[in-house]
C-alpha positions as CSV (number, residue, x, y, z in Angstrom):
1,M,-5.0,53.2,-85.4
2,N,-7.2,51.6,-88.0
3,S,-6.9,52.2,-91.8
4,L,-10.0,54.5,-91.9
5,T,-8.5,56.8,-89.3
6,S,-5.2,56.7,-91.0
7,L,-6.8,57.6,-94.3
8,A,-8.7,60.5,-92.7
9,V,-5.6,61.8,-91.0
10,G,-3.7,61.6,-94.3
11,F,-6.5,63.3,-96.2
12,A,-6.6,66.2,-93.6
13,R,-2.8,66.6,-93.7
14,F,-2.8,66.8,-97.5
15,W,-5.5,69.5,-97.6
16,Y,-3.8,71.5,-94.8
17,R,-0.4,71.4,-96.7
18,F,-2.1,72.1,-100.0
19,I,-4.1,75.1,-98.7
20,V,-1.7,76.6,-96.2
21,G,1.6,75.5,-97.8
22,D,4.7,77.5,-96.8
23,D,2.9,80.7,-95.8
24,W,-0.2,80.7,-93.7
25,T,-0.7,84.4,-94.3
26,V,-1.7,83.8,-97.9
27,A,-4.3,81.3,-96.9
28,A,-5.6,83.6,-94.2
29,A,-5.8,86.5,-96.7
30,A,-7.7,84.3,-99.1
31,V,-10.2,83.2,-96.4
32,A,-10.6,86.8,-95.2
33,G,-11.2,88.0,-98.8
34,L,-13.8,85.4,-99.5
35,L,-15.6,86.1,-96.2
36,F,-15.6,89.9,-96.8
37,T,-16.8,89.4,-100.3
38,A,-19.7,87.2,-99.0
39,L,-20.5,89.9,-96.5
40,L,-20.6,92.7,-99.1
41,N,-22.7,90.5,-101.4
42,A,-25.1,89.8,-98.6
43,H,-25.6,93.6,-98.3
44,G,-26.3,94.0,-102.0
45,I,-22.8,95.3,-103.0
46,A,-21.2,93.7,-106.0
47,A,-17.7,92.7,-104.7
48,W,-16.4,90.5,-107.4
49,W,-13.3,92.7,-107.6
50,L,-12.2,92.2,-104.0
51,V,-10.6,88.8,-104.1
52,P,-8.4,89.5,-107.2
53,L,-7.4,92.8,-105.5
54,I,-6.4,90.9,-102.3
55,V,-4.5,88.2,-104.3
56,I,-2.5,90.9,-106.2
57,G,-1.7,92.7,-102.9
58,V,-0.6,89.5,-101.1
59,V,1.4,88.2,-104.0
60,S,3.1,91.6,-104.6
61,L,4.1,91.8,-100.9
62,R,5.6,88.3,-100.7
63,P,9.0,89.2,-102.2
64,F,9.5,91.9,-99.5
65,R,8.6,89.5,-96.8
66,A,10.9,86.8,-98.2
67,R,13.8,89.3,-98.4
68,R,13.3,90.2,-94.7
69,S,13.6,86.6,-93.5
């Protein structure tokens, strides 16, 4: 493996760990929120409030999920 490939793999691993982290559901909720917001905005609906609402919901549910495991 050459140094450019090694650098690319390291870069990809860093971003995966940074974005996904310990809980993939938070990353999935963020992506879903951004996609749904873009969809609503494309149809002329102001949806600036959706991503903060999803973040509050996901963060508030985390302690319950952590207690279960």
